[in-house]
C-alpha positions, 0 to 999 in steps of 0.5 A: 628346617623349620627352627630357622623361622622366626615364628613370633612374626606370624599372626594366627588368623584361624587358631587350631588344636593339636594331639587331642587339644579337646581336652585342654579345657579340663587339663589346664586347671589341673596343670597349673594345680600340679605346678603349684603343688610341685613348687611348694612340695605339696602332694595332694595324695590323688592316685597316679594315672596312665599319663604319669609316665607319658614323655609327651605330657606336660604334668608327667615327671617323665616329660621330654622336650625333644619328644614333645617338640618333634611330635609337634613338628610331625602332627601340627602345621605351622599356624597351629604350631604358632599358636601353640607358641603363643599360649605357652608364652601366656601361660609362662607368663601367668605362672610367673605372675602367679608364683610372685604373687604367692611369694608376696603374700607369704612374704607379708604373712612372714613380717607380720608373724614376726612383729607378733613374735616380738610384741609377745616377747616384750609382754612376757618379760614384763609379766614375769616381773608382776607375777613374782611382785605379787607372789611376794605381796601374798607372802606377806599377806599370809604372815600377817593373818597367822599372827593375828590369828594366833593373838586373838584365838584365846579370846574369841569365845568371850567376844562371842558371848558378849556379842550375844548379850548385846544382840539380846539387849538391842532386841529388849530395848527394840521391844520397849521402844516398839509402842512409840516407834509404831505411833511415830510411823503412824502419825508420819502415814508411814504405815508400811514401816509400821506394819513391817515393825509389827509383824516381826514383833507379834510373834514374840510378844505372843509368845512371852505375853504372860510376863507383866512387861511384855503383855503391856508392851503387846496391849499398847501395839494392839491399840496402836495397830487398831488405829492404823487398820481403821485409816487403812481401811478408810482409804479403800472405803471412803469415796472421796478419799479414794478418788483423791489418793493415788492408786499406789497408795490405794494399793499399798493400803490393801496390801497392808491389810492383807499383811495385817490378816485381815479377811481376804474376802472383805478386803477383796470386795471392798477394793473392787468396789472402789476401783469401780467407782473411781473407773466409772467417774473417770468415764462419766467425765469423758462422756460428758464432754464433746470430742469436737470442742477439745482445745485446738492443737498449739494452744498448750505447752504441748503444741509441738507434740500434738501438731495439727490434730483435730479435737477428736483425735486428741480426745481419743488419745487422751481417753484412751491414755486415762483409762487403759492406764488406770485399768491396767494398773488396777487389774496388775495391782489386783492380780498382785495382791489376790492372784500371783501374791508373793510370797505365795500365801494364799489358798488355790480357791481364794486365788481362783475366786479373785480371778473370777471377779477380776474377770467380770469387773474387767468385762463390765468396765471395758464394755463401758469404755468401748460404749463411750468411744463408739458414741464419741466417734459417732459424734465426729464430723470428719470421716477421716478423723473417725477412721483415726480415732478408730485406729487410735482406739485399736492400736492402744488396746492391742498395746495393753491386751495382754496385760488384761485378763484373757478372753475375747471380751477384753481383747483386740477381737472385741475391739475389732467388733466395736470398730466394725460395728462403729464403721456400720453404724456411721454408713448407716448414719451417712445414708440416714442423713442423706435421705433426711437431706433429700426430704429437706431439698424437696421441702425447700423447693416447695417454699421456693415455688411459693416464693416464685409466685410472687416474682416481679412481672418482667421476670422469665418465670421459665428460667425461674422454675427451670433454675429452681428444679435444677438447683434442687436436682444439683444439691441432691447430686452434691449430697450424693458425691459428699456420700461418696467422699465420706465412705472412701476414708474407711478404705484409706491405708492406715499404718496398723491396717486394722480395717483391712480385713473388714474391707469386704464387709464393709463394701457389702454394706455399702453396696446394700446401702445403695441400693437401698438409697435408690429405692428410697429416692423413687419411692419417696417421689411415688409416695406423692401419689401412692401413699401418705406423706410424713413430711409436711410439704404441700404437694401443689399441681406446680410443685408436682411439675417440679418433682417431675422435672427433678426426676427427669433431671436425675435420670438424664443428668444425674444417673451417669454422675452417680454411676461415675461416683460409684465406679470411682469408689469400686476402684478405690476398694480394689486398690485398698484390697489389693494393697492390703493383700500384698498384691494377692490375686485371690484377695480380690475374689472376696470382694462381691461387686453388685452390678448396678443396672444403670438403665434399671435405675433410669426406667425407675426414675422415668416411673416415678416421673410418670407416676407424679405427672400422673397425679398432676393430670388427676388433679388438674383434670379434677379442676376442669371436670369440676368447671364443665360439670358446674356449667352443665348443672348451672342451666336450669332447663335444657329444654326451654332455652333461648336460641344461642347468641354466643359462647356460654361464659362458663365455657370461656372460663374453662378455656381461660383455665386451660390456657393457664395450665398450658402456660404453666406446664410449658413454663416448668416442664419446658426445659425438663421435657427436652431432656426427656426427648428420647422417646418419639412424640406421638402423632397428631392429626389435623389442624385448627382449620381442619377441626373446623371443617370436621365440625363443619361436616358433622353439623350438616350430617347432625340430621341424620338418625341416631341410629347412623351415629350409634353405627359411626361411634361403634366402629371408631377407634375409642380414645383412652381418656385415663391413660397416662400421658405417652411422653413428658411434652406440655402438649400431651400433658395438656391433652390428658387433662383436657380428655378427663375434662370432656369425659366428664362433659360427656357424662354430664350430657348424658344425664340430660334431655335437651330441646333444639335450642339446647342442642344447638347451644352445645354445638356452639360450645363444642365448636369454641372448644375445638377451635380454642384446645387446637391453640392449646394442644397444637399438633396434638389436637386430634386426640381430643377431637373424637371427645368433642364429636362424642359429646355432640353426638351424645347430645343429639341422641338426648334431644327431642327435635335435633335440628343442627345449627347451620355451620356458618352461623356458629363460625360467625357466633365463635370466630371473634371470639376465637380470634381474641383468645388467639391474640391473648395467647 
């Protein structure tokens, strides 16, 4: 049979279920609960189910182990039987452990209950002894009280009568001594005690003043109280005494006058006038002080409490503490005297009038306090200190504003308005200061430019002027960077986060001012050519070149740096708003970030450089034009000139001046031109040799008719004389200057009539100018060739005998001087 097998040696590999073991998870807790209930005899009142009488149900009262075992043998395999055996062994051990735990816990409870009962028994035994002792004492006291009552009952009425007479005599004695008491209190300045004595006895004295003795006492007391009233009024009305006394003494004097039935309107007005004078004196004291000269922390006895706080922070702490404490005490004293007086003896209309007077007084004084605070905060040199001072102001007012008359004029809202207006004003100051610094940098550069003229001969002027322009631009960039650093503290996290709700407004203000600053910077450079200047800087040609160099430096090197600083500020503001809002996604939506168009700003700087360079071209072109015009006008008659023997001295002077200008442009603008080399240079045509060859061709054909020259000029491409230089290279700039001068020469020739020698002299001069200017302009010499040809052709048209000079003769006259000029250069 199966029962002979040792089932414990079989280890099941795949446990199986039997007889509907799919219900095992739900039956197991119920089975354990039933076992515990049966152990303790507890019935939870649950209704019986159909399985209650099932002999194969382990939880049933009719459970039959034999039938249950036989059923398992019939329906389960050997592995399932082994598994079931292991489960039952585990359940038995678990139930056995649960029962032991319950027994142990109940045993501990039983032991604790036994100890508690033992203690209660001992306490009750001692309590019975004390109660019996207390009962005996009460009986003794009751007996003594009865004996005393029986002894004194016969004398009680007589004692009451004598006590009444004694009290009456004491009152009469007090009245007789009242004048002396009042005078003594007045002499000792115990005014409150004197008023108390007088108010207690004034009713009795008025009632019995028809009796001579009482009337005399009343007159003496009123005389003394008259003196007392005068002293109390003096405390309130006398400015010097009012400033010297503590506010508590003044409030006490006002209260005593009210108790003495003085007119309430007069007392109220006098009290407010004195307090206004006291607070105004305090405000004037702090208004006259410099917040930045406060004694440094650590130099006084309270060094441990002040730490290393700067002067502005210390000033704001002291200023707020002194004024707000005085104002709050004054308001509370006034309200306790005239509004919420206890006992309530004032009419409702008097209270209302008193409150209105207090509101007006507080509004006026508080506005003055905020105005001084705003002014002192603006004087602080360090932005972080200003923000800390603003936070101190906000925090101090927020702490006491509930003790002031309710209203926006003295509340946190009013302080918030002052805070944001102070921040906006400070932003205005920062940008205004930056603009002033830019103007000073330009003035300093102009001064340094004049000093650079006296540099030693061995000094490289290109390095001097290049360093001057670069230093000026870098100083401007440093000031702009300092501006951004000064703006960041307004978005730093603070203890109260008092600026958090103003972040979008402050940032919008900054963006508007930034746009205005860039417009100012470009317009300031443009003013050198488009309008009057308010500063005393004299715009010399060399200074104009330095301004061009500064503009190009700002465009190519400065603008990317500024854009980086702006992006850093935007990121700083984003972090501040995100931190203040607790990471809310919609908080950053209120931040309206204006996109700064870097290419547009770069174009503005380049346009400004073009305008300044155009002004330089006009000035220097005017110099060349005047020299060429005078060179034509100085000749008495072009009809009767001698045969040309060489280049006229005035032309050589013009070439020397142009060569000098070319060196100056190369020295000052050389480094800046390399920064602006993004645009391609305009191609130039011809070299010096081709120019001279072209001159020879023109000279040999000069004898043709004027109609042919006019036809050739008609179809030639006209050179734009007054057009601005296409780029910032020195050659382009010099070409623009020379074209203005040659245009003047052309117009002067048109106003003259020439003879043969005069015409030939013009040919020599033009040939010399062509060769000399080619060395100055290099590849751009072709830009002035057409103008020189027009000058020569115009002279031929106005010549009575247009016989050209042979080209070889012209070259023989000019080449030696051209070679000498080349050597000089």
